[in-house]
C-alpha positions in Angstrom: 153.0 90.6 147.6 152.8 94.3 147.0 156.3 95.7 147.7 156.9 99.4 147.8 160.5 100.6 147.2 160.5 104.1 148.9 163.8 105.4 147.4 165.2 103.4 144.5 168.6 104.8 143.7 170.3 104.2 140.4 171.1 101.1 138.4 168.7 98.9 140.4 167.3 97.0 137.4 168.5 93.7 138.7 166.7 94.2 142.0 163.4 95.2 140.2 163.6 92.1 138.0 164.4 89.9 140.9 161.2 90.9 142.8 159.0 90.8 139.7 160.4 87.4 138.6 159.6 86.1 142.1 155.9 87.1 141.5 155.8 90.3 143.5 153.9 93.5 142.6 156.5 96.2 142.6 156.0 99.9 143.3 158.6 102.7 143.4 158.7 106.2 144.7 161.7 108.3 143.6 162.7 111.0 141.2 160.8 110.4 138.0 163.9 110.2 135.8 165.4 107.4 138.0 162.5 105.0 137.7 162.6 102.4 134.8 158.9 102.4 134.4 158.9 99.3 132.2 160.2 97.3 135.1 157.7 98.3 137.7 154.0 97.8 138.2 153.3 101.2 139.9 155.3 104.3 140.4 155.0 107.9 141.7 157.5 110.7 141.6 158.4 111.8 145.1 160.9 113.7 147.2 163.2 111.0 148.6 164.4 113.4 151.3 160.8 114.0 152.6 158.9 111.4 154.6 155.7 113.4 154.1 156.2 113.5 150.3 156.9 109.7 150.1 154.0 109.0 152.5 151.5 111.0 150.3 152.7 109.2 147.2 152.4 105.8 148.9 148.8 106.6 150.0 147.8 107.7 146.5 147.6 104.0 145.5 144.1 102.5 145.6 145.4 99.4 147.4 147.4 98.5 150.5 151.1 97.8 150.6 152.5 94.6 152.2 156.1 95.7 152.8 158.4 98.7 152.3 162.1 98.6 151.5 164.6 101.2 150.4 167.6 100.9 148.1 168.7 104.6 148.2 171.3 105.2 150.9 170.1 108.7 151.6 166.4 107.6 152.2 166.7 104.5 154.4 165.6 106.0 157.7 162.8 108.0 156.0 161.5 104.8 154.3 161.1 103.2 157.7 159.1 106.1 158.9 156.8 105.7 155.8 156.4 102.0 156.6 155.5 102.8 160.2 152.8 105.3 159.1 151.4 102.7 156.7 151.6 100.0 159.4 153.5 97.6 157.2 156.7 95.7 157.8 160.1 97.2 156.8 163.8 96.7 157.6 164.3 96.9 161.4 167.3 98.8 162.8 167.8 101.8 165.1 167.5 105.1 163.3 170.9 106.7 162.6 173.0 103.7 163.4 173.4 102.8 159.8 173.1 106.2 158.2 175.1 108.7 160.3 178.8 107.7 160.5 179.2 109.7 163.7 176.4 107.9 165.5 177.6 104.6 164.1 181.2 104.8 165.2 180.3 106.4 168.6 178.2 103.3 169.3 181.0 101.0 168.2 183.5 102.8 170.5 181.1 102.4 173.4 181.2 98.6 172.7 185.0 98.5 172.4 184.8 97.6 168.7 187.8 98.8 166.6 187.0 102.0 164.7 189.2 104.5 162.8 187.0 107.5 163.6 188.5 110.3 165.7 185.3 112.2 165.9 182.8 114.5 164.0 183.4 118.1 163.0 181.2 121.0 161.9 184.0 123.4 161.2 187.6 123.4 159.9 189.1 124.2 163.3 187.3 121.2 164.8 188.8 119.0 162.1 192.2 120.4 162.9 191.7 119.7 166.6 190.6 116.1 166.0 193.6 115.3 163.8 196.0 116.9 166.2 198.9 116.8 163.8 198.5 113.0 163.2 198.6 112.5 159.5 197.6 110.9 157.2 193.9 111.2 158.1 190.7 110.8 156.1 187.8 113.3 156.0 184.4 112.3 154.7 180.7 113.2 155.0 178.8 111.6 157.9 175.7 110.9 155.9 176.7 110.0 152.4 177.6 106.7 150.6 179.5 105.2 147.7 182.8 106.8 148.8 181.4 110.2 147.8 183.2 113.2 149.4 186.0 111.0 150.8 189.5 112.3 150.7 192.9 111.5 152.4 194.8 114.3 154.0 198.5 113.9 154.2 199.5 117.4 155.6 197.9 120.4 157.2 198.0 122.3 153.9 195.6 119.7 152.3 193.0 119.9 155.1 191.0 123.0 154.0 190.3 121.6 150.5 189.4 118.1 151.9 187.1 119.6 154.5 185.3 121.7 151.8 185.0 118.6 149.5 183.5 116.5 152.3 181.2 119.3 153.5 179.8 119.8 149.9 178.3 116.3 150.1 177.2 116.4 153.8 173.5 117.2 154.0 173.6 117.5 157.7 176.7 119.8 157.8 179.0 117.4 159.6 182.1 115.5 158.5 183.7 112.5 160.0 187.5 112.5 160.7 189.2 109.1 160.6 192.8 108.0 161.1 194.1 106.4 157.9 194.0 102.6 158.0 196.2 100.7 155.5 195.2 97.4 154.1 193.1 95.8 151.4 189.4 96.7 151.5 186.6 94.1 151.5 182.8 94.3 151.8 180.8 91.6 153.7 177.2 91.0 152.5 174.9 89.5 155.0 171.2 89.0 155.9 169.8 89.4 159.4 166.7 87.3 160.0 166.1 88.5 163.5 168.1 90.4 166.2 171.2 88.3 166.9 170.6 86.0 163.9 172.8 87.2 161.1 173.9 84.9 158.2 177.0 85.8 156.2 176.4 85.6 152.5 179.8 86.3 151.0 182.9 88.5 151.2 183.6 90.7 148.2 186.9 92.3 147.2 186.7 96.0 146.7 188.9 98.0 144.3 189.6 101.7 144.7 191.2 104.5 142.8 194.4 105.9 144.1 194.3 108.5 146.8 193.2 111.1 147.5 189.6 110.3 146.6 189.2 106.5 147.0 186.6 106.2 144.2 185.2 102.7 143.8 186.5 101.2 140.5 185.4 97.6 140.9 184.4 94.6 142.9 185.2 90.9 142.7 183.0 88.2 144.2 183.9 86.2 146.1 187.1 87.7 147.4 190.3 85.7 147.3 191.7 85.6 150.8 192.8 83.1 153.4 190.3 81.1 155.5 191.6 82.9 158.7 191.1 86.4 157.2 187.6 85.4 155.9 186.6 84.1 159.4 187.9 87.3 161.0 185.8 89.4 158.7 182.7 87.3 159.2 183.1 87.5 163.0 183.7 91.2 162.9 180.6 91.7 160.8 178.3 89.8 163.2 179.8 91.7 166.1 179.2 95.1 164.4 175.6 94.2 163.4 174.7 92.9 166.8 176.2 96.0 168.4 174.4 98.4 166.2 171.1 96.6 166.7 170.3 95.3 163.2 167.1 93.2 163.6 165.9 92.5 160.1 167.3 93.3 156.6 170.5 92.9 154.6 173.8 94.7 155.3 176.8 95.9 153.3 179.8 96.2 155.7 183.1 97.7 154.5 186.4 96.8 156.2 190.1 97.5 155.8 192.1 94.4 156.6 194.8 96.0 158.8 197.9 94.1 160.1 196.1 93.5 163.5 192.8 92.5 162.0 189.7 94.0 160.2 188.7 97.6 160.9 185.2 98.7 160.0 185.0 101.7 157.7 181.2 101.8 157.6 178.2 99.6 157.3 174.9 100.2 155.4 171.6 98.6 156.3 170.6 98.0 152.6 171.7 96.0 149.6 175.1 97.1 148.2 175.2 99.4 145.2 177.5 99.2 142.1 175.7 96.0 141.0 177.3 94.0 143.8 174.0 92.1 144.4 174.1 90.9 140.8 177.7 89.7 141.3 176.7 88.0 144.5 173.8 86.2 142.8 176.0 85.0 139.9 178.8 83.6 142.2 176.9 82.4 145.3 173.3 81.9 144.2 172.1 84.3 146.9 169.7 87.0 145.8 170.1 89.9 148.3 166.9 91.6 147.3 164.8 88.5 147.9 166.7 87.9 151.2 166.0 91.4 152.3 162.3 91.0 151.6 162.2 87.6 153.4 163.8 89.1 156.5 161.4 92.0 156.5 158.2 89.8 156.3 159.6 86.9 158.4 160.0 84.3 155.6 163.5 82.7 155.3 164.8 82.2 151.8 167.6 80.0 150.5 170.2 80.4 147.7 170.0 79.0 144.3 172.8 77.1 142.7 175.6 79.5 141.7 176.0 79.9 137.9 179.7 80.7 138.0 182.8 80.5 140.2 183.6 84.2 140.2 182.1 87.5 139.0 183.3 91.1 138.8 182.6 94.5 137.7 185.1 97.0 136.5 184.3 100.7 136.0 186.2 102.6 133.3 187.6 105.8 134.8 189.7 108.6 133.4 192.8 110.1 134.9 191.8 113.5 133.8 194.6 113.8 131.3 194.6 110.8 128.9 192.0 110.5 126.1 189.6 107.7 126.9 190.0 104.4 124.9 187.5 101.6 124.9 189.3 98.5 126.4 186.7 96.1 124.9 185.9 96.4 121.2 183.8 94.6 118.7 186.9 92.6 117.7 188.3 91.6 121.0 185.0 91.0 122.7 184.7 87.6 120.9 188.2 86.4 121.7 190.1 85.4 124.9 190.0 86.6 127.6 186.5 88.1 127.1 184.7 85.4 125.1 182.2 83.6 127.3 183.2 85.8 130.3 181.8 89.3 129.3 178.3 89.6 130.6 177.6 93.2 130.1 179.4 96.1 128.5 178.4 99.8 128.7 180.2 103.0 127.6 179.0 106.5 128.5 181.8 108.4 126.7 183.2 108.3 123.1 186.8 107.4 122.5 189.1 110.3 122.6 187.3 112.3 125.3 189.3 113.5 128.2 187.1 113.4 131.3 187.7 114.2 134.9 189.1 111.6 137.2 186.4 110.2 139.6 185.9 111.9 142.9 183.4 109.4 144.4 180.7 107.6 142.5 180.6 110.0 139.6 182.9 110.4 136.7 182.6 106.9 135.2 183.1 106.4 131.5 181.4 102.9 131.5 181.6 99.4 133.0 182.0 95.7 132.2 180.5 92.8 134.1 182.4 89.6 134.0 181.5 86.0 135.1 183.3 82.7 134.8 186.0 80.8 136.5 188.2 82.7 138.9 191.1 82.5 136.5 189.0 83.7 133.6 187.7 86.7 135.5 191.2 87.7 136.8 192.6 87.3 133.3 189.9 89.6 131.9 190.5 92.1 134.6 194.2 92.3 133.9 193.5 93.1 130.2 190.9 95.7 131.2 193.4 97.3 133.6 196.1 97.3 131.0 198.6 96.0 133.5 198.2 98.9 135.9 198.0 97.9 139.5 194.7 98.5 141.4 195.0 100.4 144.6 193.8 98.3 147.5 194.6 100.3 150.6 198.4 100.4 150.3 200.4 102.7 152.5 
């Protein structure tokens, strides 16, 4: 099958290998420097913010495409327009419901589904009116992903900077204003085979940097939580996807587990980023990229046998003050707790560098991917974190 990825995003090597290993011909349209050309069969540089640009690139091939998917958050609605013009199948969901946080949460409020959003603002005075003195609140772009542009506001004095920070990432000039919800954060990965037919794949534990920016610093799959909490998250995910009209594709839904139950932060109609699909494949046997393609073309797929009990990724971030030190070295990588557990190690910065603290998905100094028993993975994470607690939505 000839599969066109109209909007690749970054660090999607696992997805490309998954499609090619399954025997598919893989094409990509994106910025040239983001395409690992050795992992694709065809590629063109294109403007991922222009449907016309992507369509022209797709039509430059001397063959027909069989399906179109998109792994770049900012291009998902445009990719479906390209597929429609090419008359080939793609993910099926209402435009805007999974891209614009204002549209998303307005629809959920109509359905009576719990949402933290107070409204959408174009200006600082509108932000102030929505918050109405009820702090803490959270301000974020309506059309961005990966926790980019997100900031907690604890007092009126902090609001102007938070509004400017969110607006800097908002391509449509709008920011969402949410009440702050305390509680651990989880993501739910699922595949929707048809409207009203969603299958939950797994629940993943999400780790964040401390406020005010909530940068994602890691994920653990599967999450360790009670059966009751897991079932609540699964039911809430199906309710949200049915309400938003997901008809075919995979979803990445993010929740805070509040005292009175899960509250949706946002949901994306695409495979998760941050190598979460790779973690899911290791710990569950499910390949989210193949599940997405199966849902798009109407062919159900099944999971393989999981290779490990647990998997995780930890991003190495700076606090903006302390010189960076490599937590995994040549010496300790071959000893406990890393021996047999460390799957991948990557550093972007030399030791001794002082780099900015992350404000969203940027500012990372490297990462480690772990896989093994649940105890092995948790032991390795404790060493990587050097005993420091990970923020998980505490008050």
